[in-house]
Backbone bond lengths (Angstrom), bond angles and torsions (degrees), N, CA, C in turn:
res aa  C-N    CA-C-N  psi(-1)  N-CA   C-N-CA  omega(-1)  CA-C   N-CA-C  phi
1 X - - - 1.445 - - 1.525 111.97 -
2 X 1.336 118.08 -37.38 1.456 119.42 -179.14 1.517 112.10 -62.87
3 X 1.305 117.56 -27.47 1.454 120.27 177.57 1.520 110.07 -60.44
4 X 1.311 117.56 -34.69 1.451 122.50 179.20 1.532 112.60 -70.64
5 X 1.319 117.99 -19.74 1.456 121.69 -176.42 1.529 113.58 -91.14
6 X 1.301 118.04 -6.08 1.458 120.58 -177.26 1.518 113.00 -60.26
7 X 1.322 117.75 -28.80 1.457 121.55 -178.67 1.521 113.27 -99.35
8 X 1.307 117.23 4.56 1.460 121.54 -179.09 1.526 110.47 -64.66
9 X 1.326 116.85 130.33 1.466 122.07 -178.81 1.521 112.15 -103.79
10 X 1.322 118.35 -39.09 1.462 123.08 -175.98 1.520 110.27 -123.75
11 X 1.332 115.24 134.60 1.459 120.36 179.72 1.521 109.81 -138.86
12 X 1.323 116.42 125.12 1.462 122.71 176.42 1.523 108.62 -114.60
13 X 1.314 115.29 121.27 1.471 121.54 175.94 1.530 106.26 -127.31
14 X 1.298 115.00 64.38 1.458 122.29 -176.55 1.525 110.61 -93.39
15 X 1.323 115.22 150.03 1.465 122.73 174.35 1.527 113.38 53.43
16 X 1.313 116.26 45.76 1.467 121.46 -179.65 1.529 113.00 -114.04
17 X 1.318 117.08 6.65 1.463 122.82 178.67 1.533 113.13 62.27
18 X 1.337 116.52 29.69 1.463 120.93 178.28 1.521 110.14 -68.17
19 X 1.319 116.30 139.25 1.463 121.15 176.74 1.524 111.98 -109.46
20 X 1.327 117.46 -15.79 1.465 121.34 177.67 1.512 110.03 -158.01
21 X 1.328 114.44 165.28 1.460 122.16 177.19 1.514 106.67 -113.56
22 X 1.295 117.59 125.53 1.460 122.14 -177.42 1.522 110.12 -101.77
23 X 1.325 116.16 93.31 1.463 120.60 -178.82 1.522 112.36 -71.05
24 X 1.309 117.53 -16.22 1.453 120.37 176.02 1.521 111.85 -73.78
25 X 1.302 115.28 -13.77 1.454 121.54 178.58 1.525 109.06 -62.23
26 X 1.299 116.96 129.52 1.461 122.33 -177.11 1.524 112.17 -59.86
27 X 1.315 118.02 -34.68 1.464 121.23 179.66 1.524 110.40 -63.06
28 X 1.313 117.84 -45.22 1.462 120.69 179.78 1.524 110.91 -62.84
29 X 1.294 117.01 -39.42 1.470 120.29 178.77 1.523 112.75 -63.35
30 X 1.313 117.10 -22.90 1.460 121.05 -179.85 1.527 113.06 -83.38
31 X 1.318 117.82 -6.93 1.468 121.20 -177.16 1.526 110.84 -83.33
32 X 1.303 115.85 57.25 1.460 121.72 -172.72 1.527 113.67 -74.55
33 X 1.322 118.43 -13.25 1.462 121.46 179.66 1.523 112.98 -109.24
34 X 1.319 117.07 3.02 1.461 121.37 -175.23 1.529 111.31 -64.06
35 X 1.329 116.29 125.61 1.459 120.74 178.38 1.528 112.20 -112.56
36 X 1.320 117.13 -22.37 1.466 120.23 -178.39 1.527 110.36 -133.31
37 X 1.332 115.27 127.00 1.459 121.10 179.98 1.520 109.07 -132.22
38 X 1.320 115.97 127.21 1.455 120.83 176.41 1.524 109.02 -120.08
39 X 1.324 114.78 121.95 1.461 122.69 178.44 1.530 109.44 -124.15
40 X 1.301 115.81 35.83 1.458 121.79 -176.15 1.521 112.15 -72.38
41 X 1.326 114.23 154.21 1.461 122.77 176.17 1.531 112.65 57.49
42 X 1.312 114.01 48.64 1.457 121.30 173.72 1.521 108.19 -119.71
43 X 1.313 117.88 -160.05 1.466 122.38 -179.98 1.526 111.21 -119.56
44 X 1.320 116.67 32.30 1.460 120.49 -179.30 1.522 110.20 -70.95
45 X 1.321 116.81 132.36 1.460 120.46 178.61 1.529 111.83 -108.48
46 X 1.326 116.77 -13.44 1.460 121.55 179.70 1.515 109.97 -140.21
47 X 1.327 114.55 151.84 1.461 120.15 171.44 1.511 105.47 -96.68
48 X 1.294 115.88 110.00 1.457 120.01 -179.32 1.516 109.31 -152.01
49 X 1.306 114.27 160.27 1.467 121.67 173.55 1.524 114.41 63.62
50 X 1.334 117.57 28.13 1.462 117.56 175.90 1.526 112.17 -115.44
51 X 1.318 117.15 1.92 1.455 120.55 -178.55 1.532 113.19 -63.74
52 X 1.308 117.22 -18.62 1.461 119.23 177.27 1.527 111.50 -72.63
53 X 1.313 117.14 -14.59 1.466 121.98 -179.79 1.525 109.20 -91.03
54 X 1.312 116.31 66.59 1.465 123.95 -170.97 1.524 113.90 -67.93
55 X 1.322 118.66 -16.09 1.461 120.91 -177.37 1.532 113.39 -95.14
56 X 1.332 117.27 1.78 1.468 120.16 -178.70 1.519 111.54 -61.79
57 X 1.323 115.27 129.96 1.462 120.56 172.34 1.521 110.55 -112.05
58 X 1.323 116.89 -19.51 1.462 121.07 -179.80 1.528 109.70 -136.81
59 X 1.332 115.09 130.09 1.459 121.10 -179.20 1.520 109.04 -136.93
60 X 1.313 115.73 121.86 1.462 120.61 177.44 1.524 109.33 -114.46
61 X 1.315 114.29 120.55 1.461 122.14 178.05 1.528 109.61 -126.13
62 X 1.298 116.06 29.07 1.459 120.41 -176.71 1.530 111.35 -67.26
63 X 1.303 114.54 152.10 1.465 122.85 175.99 1.531 112.44 57.46
64 X 1.323 114.34 55.11 1.456 122.73 173.85 1.525 107.70 -124.38
65 X 1.307 117.34 -152.99 1.469 122.06 -179.45 1.524 111.61 -125.37
66 X 1.305 116.16 30.41 1.463 122.11 -174.61 1.527 110.14 -72.93
67 X 1.332 115.77 131.61 1.459 121.50 -178.86 1.526 112.72 -107.99
68 X 1.327 116.75 -29.14 1.464 120.12 -175.02 1.521 111.55 -130.29
69 X 1.302 113.71 144.70 1.450 121.83 174.12 1.520 106.07 -122.62
70 X 1.342 116.00 103.01 1.460 121.16 -174.01 1.524 111.02 -139.51
71 X 1.331 114.97 140.82 1.468 121.85 170.17 1.522 113.73 51.12
72 X 1.286 117.44 37.80 1.459 120.46 179.10 1.527 109.10 -76.14
73 X 1.322 117.07 122.01 1.454 121.89 -175.89 1.521 110.36 -116.86
74 X 1.310 115.35 80.26 1.467 122.75 176.53 1.528 107.20 -130.58
75 X 1.319 117.41 84.41 1.465 121.00 -169.83 1.528 115.60 -64.28
76 X 1.321 118.87 -19.04 1.461 121.11 179.90 1.530 113.08 -94.87
77 X 1.315 117.30 -3.81 1.459 121.66 -174.09 1.523 111.64 -64.74
78 X 1.334 115.40 129.17 1.462 122.45 179.35 1.526 110.47 -111.12
79 X 1.338 116.70 -41.64 1.466 122.15 -177.65 1.524 110.40 -119.54
80 X 1.324 115.14 129.96 1.459 120.91 178.61 1.526 108.96 -134.82
81 X 1.321 115.97 118.29 1.459 121.41 -179.93 1.527 109.43 -110.62
82 X 1.315 114.96 112.56 1.464 121.97 178.12 1.526 110.60 -121.12
83 X 1.288 116.95 24.55 1.465 121.02 -179.46 1.530 110.68 -65.30
84 X 1.311 114.72 154.11 1.468 122.27 178.26 1.530 112.98 57.81
85 X 1.306 114.78 48.93 1.455 122.03 172.78 1.517 107.96 -122.00
86 X 1.307 116.89 -154.56 1.465 121.78 -179.82 1.530 109.98 -131.92
87 X 1.318 116.17 38.00 1.462 121.27 -173.22 1.526 111.06 -67.42
88 X 1.332 114.64 126.16 1.451 120.21 176.43 1.530 111.70 -128.27
89 X 1.344 116.71 -0.20 1.464 120.16 -179.23 1.524 110.41 -146.97
90 X 1.339 114.87 132.62 1.468 121.22 175.86 1.520 107.64 -134.46
91 X 1.341 116.59 123.87 1.467 120.87 -178.41 1.521 111.50 -147.10
92 X 1.327 114.76 152.77 1.465 122.85 172.23 1.525 113.03 50.95
93 X 1.304 115.30 59.15 1.463 120.38 179.58 1.528 111.43 -105.84
94 X 1.296 116.64 19.73 1.461 121.29 -175.36 1.526 113.98 -65.13
95 X 1.317 117.71 -17.48 1.466 120.13 -179.79 1.529 112.61 -84.53
96 X 1.313 116.82 0.03 1.467 121.32 176.66 1.530 108.90 -93.62
97 X 1.298 116.13 58.48 1.458 122.34 -172.14 1.521 113.93 -66.97
98 X 1.313 118.53 -25.42 1.466 121.49 -178.45 1.524 113.19 -98.66
99 X 1.301 116.86 0.88 1.457 120.79 -177.03 1.526 110.70 -60.18
100 X 1.333 116.09 126.33 1.459 122.54 179.58 1.523 112.14 -117.54
101 X 1.314 117.04 -31.25 1.467 121.15 -178.64 1.527 109.82 -128.47
102 X 1.321 114.03 125.67 1.459 121.35 178.01 1.516 108.10 -132.33
103 X 1.320 116.06 117.48 1.461 120.95 -179.92 1.529 108.90 -106.12
104 X 1.320 115.69 113.97 1.455 122.63 178.93 1.526 111.17 -118.98
105 X 1.294 117.23 19.32 1.454 120.03 -176.93 1.535 111.88 -65.38
106 X 1.305 114.66 147.09 1.465 123.47 177.63 1.537 113.18 61.40
107 X 1.313 114.15 49.07 1.466 120.93 173.42 1.505 109.28 -112.59
């Protein structure tokens, strides 16, 4: 099945009650063409384990429980939606060189 996901460009995993992202998962490692990922309306408290998704240009993590935005290394990222979280700290975002849109509303 993972062979079929190699060409996947957009993935929405919204409202699934996720508490973490497991980048060690073989399926995630196969998403080498993924450009858009939406993990909105879950229970994520941290942004972690997504650095393997190097082709992401759009990432939506709105309506989660994220408190910190630190050391995010997604060099192709253009759009980042972190609205409706609990963000109180942002640091070391220098690797987001292509970032054009950042939504931090309702934090």
